[in-house]
C-alpha positions, -999 to 999 in steps of 0.1 A, spaced: 529 -23 -529 504 -27 -500 509 -51 -472 507 -53 -434 483 -23 -434 507 0 -453 511 13 -488 548 15 -497 554 43 -521 584 57 -539 599 90 -528 591 103 -563 554 96 -560 553 110 -525 568 142 -536 545 144 -566 515 141 -544 527 169 -521 534 191 -551 499 184 -566 480 192 -534 499 224 -526 497 236 -562 459 229 -561 457 251 -530 473 280 -550 509 281 -536 536 292 -560 564 270 -574 591 280 -549 570 275 -518 557 242 -532 592 229 -540 606 238 -506 576 221 -489 579 190 -510 616 188 -503 610 191 -465 580 168 -462 596 141 -484 629 144 -465 611 136 -433 591 106 -446 621 90 -463 640 91 -430 612 76 -410 601 108 -394 565 101 -404 551 127 -380 566 155 -401 560 142 -436 530 139 -459 508 131 -429 508 169 -422 487 175 -454 454 168 -437 465 193 -409 476 218 -435 442 215 -452 424 226 -421 448 256 -417 445 265 -453 407 264 -450 409 286 -419 430 312 -436 462 306 -417 483 306 -449 489 334 -474 496 314 -506 510 345 -523 536 353 -495 572 360 -504 598 359 -476 617 391 -471 646 403 -449 634 430 -425 666 435 -404 702 427 -412 738 431 -400 770 414 -411 763 384 -389 726 385 -381 692 389 -399 655 387 -393 632 374 -420 594 377 -423 577 348 -439 545 367 -446 524 339 -432 533 315 -461 543 279 -457 573 277 -433 596 256 -455 607 283 -479 615 310 -454 633 285 -431 654 273 -461 662 309 -469 671 317 -433 696 288 -432 711 297 -466 716 332 -455 732 321 -422 755 297 -441 766 325 -464 773 349 -435 791 322 -414 814 315 -443 824 351 -443 824 359 -406 828 326 -389 794 326 -374 759 339 -380 724 339 -365 691 344 -384 656 346 -369 623 343 -386 588 356 -378 555 354 -397 560 317 -406 541 285 -402 550 248 -396 583 240 -414 585 202 -412 615 185 -394 640 209 -379 668 184 -388 663 192 -425 676 227 -420 704 218 -395 717 192 -420 720 219 -446 748 235 -425 766 202 -420 765 194 -457 782 228 -462 809 218 -438 795 240 -410 778 234 -376 741 242 -376 715 248 -349 678 252 -356 649 258 -333 612 266 -339 581 277 -320 548 261 -330 513 270 -339 498 264 -305 507 253 -270 511 216 -263 536 211 -235 523 212 -200 551 226 -178 561 205 -148 536 209 -120 510 226 -143 476 215 -157 475 236 -189 499 237 -219 522 267 -222 547 259 -249 546 241 -282 567 209 -287 595 234 -295 621 212 -313 658 216 -313 680 203 -341 718 203 -342 741 191 -370 779 189 -373 800 176 -403 824 147 -402 855 144 -423 848 110 -438 818 98 -418 782 111 -420 771 142 -400 761 141 -364 724 151 -366 703 155 -335 666 163 -340 644 163 -309 612 177 -295 614 193 -261 582 173 -253 586 136 -245 575 130 -280 563 153 -308 525 156 -312 530 142 -347 540 109 -331 506 108 -315 490 115 -348 510 88 -365 501 63 -338 464 71 -343 468 65 -381 483 31 -373 457 23 -347 484 18 -320 484 28 -283 512 50 -270 533 44 -238 520 60 -207 538 92 -200 538 105 -236 506 125 -233 478 137 -210 441 137 -217 417 167 -214 416 163 -177 454 163 -174 456 125 -167 482 102 -184 466 85 -214 477 57 -238 450 68 -264 469 88 -290 437 104 -303 429 117 -268 464 130 -263 464 147 -297 430 163 -293 438 176 -258 472 190 -270 487 182 -236 521 166 -241 545 160 -212 578 179 -213 610 159 -220 614 135 -191 577 128 -188 574 129 -150 589 152 -123 607 122 -109 625 118 -142 635 155 -143 607 168 -166 617 203 -154 646 200 -178 623 196 -207 602 225 -195 633 246 -194 644 236 -229 610 244 -243 612 278 -227 646 284 -242 633 275 -277 604 299 -272 628 327 -263 650 321 -293 623 313 -319 594 335 -308 605 363 -285 637 372 -303 622 378 -338 589 391 -324 568 361 -335 536 353 -316 541 329 -286 522 296 -288 499 305 -260 487 335 -279 488 320 -315 460 297 -307 438 325 -295 424 336 -328 452 349 -352 439 349 -387 474 343 -402 504 323 -392 531 338 -370 554 310 -360 591 319 -354 623 300 -362 659 305 -352 691 293 -369 727 296 -358 757 285 -380 793 282 -369 824 276 -391 847 252 -372 877 269 -390 870 300 -370 876 282 -338 906 258 -344 942 263 -356 939 232 -378 913 215 -400 908 186 -377 873 192 -365 857 167 -389 882 139 -380 876 146 -343 839 143 -348 843 110 -367 865 97 -339 839 107 -312 811 90 -331 832 59 -337 838 56 -299 801 59 -292 792 32 -317 819 10 -303 805 12 -268 797 -24 -256 760 -28 -257 738 -43 -230 719 -61 -258 740 -71 -288 710 -69 -309 706 -32 -301 740 -15 -306 747 20 -295 738 45 -322 748 81 -329 723 109 -335 714 106 -372 720 68 -375 684 57 -372 673 82 -399 700 71 -422 690 34 -417 653 44 -424 664 62 -456 681 31 -468 650 10 -461 628 36 -478 649 36 -510 649 -2 -510 613 -9 -501 594 24 -504 581 48 -478 554 30 -457 521 50 -453 493 36 -431 463 27 -452 441 50 -430 464 79 -439 463 69 -475 425 71 -474 426 105 -457 451 118 -484 427 106 -511 401 129 -497 426 158 -494 436 153 -531 400 151 -542 391 183 -524 422 201 -538 411 190 -573 444 174 -581 457 141 -594 462 111 -573 500 102 -574 505 77 -545 512 44 -562 531 14 -549 569 17 -548 573 -3 -580 547 15 -600 552 44 -624 541 79 -613 
């Protein structure tokens, strides 16, 4: 249904629309399925910046030749506990999924594993891959570089790193996983894009305009690609965000030999984003099987912290996304009508069916 400026759609119709567009662009079934899984995972959990709203962006990249629709990820280096994969400049979702699956298999055998990826593209929300490890009873870390620079380092005027996210997940025994998913910028650029679709200003400190001045206009911030590092201002320790962004660039781009963000925007014909995943088996580090129960207890203590405002209780990483998932499944995924109009154009140009109906409609 449509109300309050949003069309609420089912996860099924959302996924069908993603599949239809990517298939229309010529991607194979495996790549399309992985991308639909990743984008729908994000939208259903309220991470709208990394969901179907990426399709208009991908359309531009597809038109510019950034993607190789026929790419097949392959392992190019491997040991018992490490590997490097090359995504062949295809969509990032499939090669990131393969990297995490490989790391999980190696960690189950050796206790830990690290897998790096080069030759990839945007892969959606990093938390999607970290959660894969937690659902397998393991700890997972996932980082990624990005297509082009967006974070202005503390004291600088020009961007040097992408928003370079970090995701970490750990399994509980009875409770849900701990799942942290964060950009190393104050907010992900997709948050600016989402605010623009909704016609909403953003808080000062989130982004800078083309002249390097703070702006509340999300379109100006998105166009300039000048996001502040985590912390926002030097007085709020933004140098820590700069350092974390640099760390992610080292792991995700320099380690596998992917192209750094400052170079990727300089005219590469094909995608060369890098990813990094690390998986740990808690059984390799403890004499008992008590890790999950200990994590559950830690999370319970956090949630039991007396709140300043009773209406805003303390939450654990992953709680907001789980609450959003429950809302999405009850009410449908909310898409701004401006985004819906843009997606109609994308679908039309892809020559595919229109699948985005109200949450109660058939697909």
